[in-house]
N, C-alpha and C positions, 0 to 999 in steps of 0.2 A: 895232720888234721885229725880231729877226733871223729869217731863214728857218728856222733850226734850232729856235728857240723855238716858232715857229708850228707846225712839224712835230711837235714834242713835245706841244704842247697838243692838236693834232688827234688824235694817237695816244692820248693819255690820254682824250680825249672819246670816241673810238671804243671804247676798252677799257671805259669806263664804260657806254656804250650797249650793248655786248655783254654786260657783266655784268648790267645791268638786264634785258635780254632773257632771259638765262639764268635769272635769278632769277624772272622772270614764268613762264617755262616750267616751272621746278621747282615753283613755287607751284601752277600749274594741274595739274600731274601729281599733286602731293600731294593737292589737293582732289578730283581725279577718283578717285584711289586710296582716299581716305577715304570718298567717296560709295559706291564699289563695295563696299568692306568693310562699310559700314553696311547696304547692301542685303542682303548675304550674311548678316550677323548678324540682321537683321530677319526674313529668310526662315527662318533656323534657329530663331529664337524662335517664329515662327508654327508651324513643324513640331513643335517641342517642345510647344507649347500644344495643338495638335491631338492629339498622342499622349496627353498627359495627360488631355485631355477624353475621348478614346475609352476610356482605361483607367478613368476614373471612371464613364463611362456603362456600361461592362461590369460594374463592381462594383455599380452601382445596379440593373442588370437582373438580376444574380445574386441580389441581396437581394430584389428584387420577386418573382422566381420562388420563392425560399425562403418568403417570406411568403405567397404564393398557395397553396403546398403546405400550409403550416401551417393556413391558413384553410379549405381544402378538407377536410383531415383532421379539423379540429374540427367542421365542418359535417356530415361523415359520421358522426362519433361522436354528435353531437346527433340526427341522423336515426335512428340505431340506437336510441338511448335513447327517442326518441318512439315508434318502432315497438314496442319492448318494452312501454312503458307503455300504448300503445293496445291491444296484444294482451292485456295483463293486464286491461284494462277491458272488452274485448270480451265476455268470459264474463259479467261482471256485467251488461253492457248487454243481452246476449241473455237472461239470466235475468230481468231486469226486464221486457223485452218479453213474454216467455212468461207471466209472472205476470199482466200486464195483459190479455193475450189470453185466457188460460185462466181467469183470475179473473173475467172479465165474463160 
């Protein structure tokens, strides 16, 4: 083999080695970029999920406060109705007691 052919072969091999190294470097960079972007997307997803959960929790708390107010209002109405009914019966009860005491 001539010196010129050997030199060309070595040159081609060196070019191939450099191309492989460049390809490995690009592949590693792509993998690192993809991993970084994946982490960013994951973090964004977590933040969005946390915001959505907080919004839903706020809605649930508002609904609970509204329901509590409704229950308290109903309980107050029921208490007033019982007071009125008890007041109406008080006279009858006092009359019955007086009749028993005076009647004996």
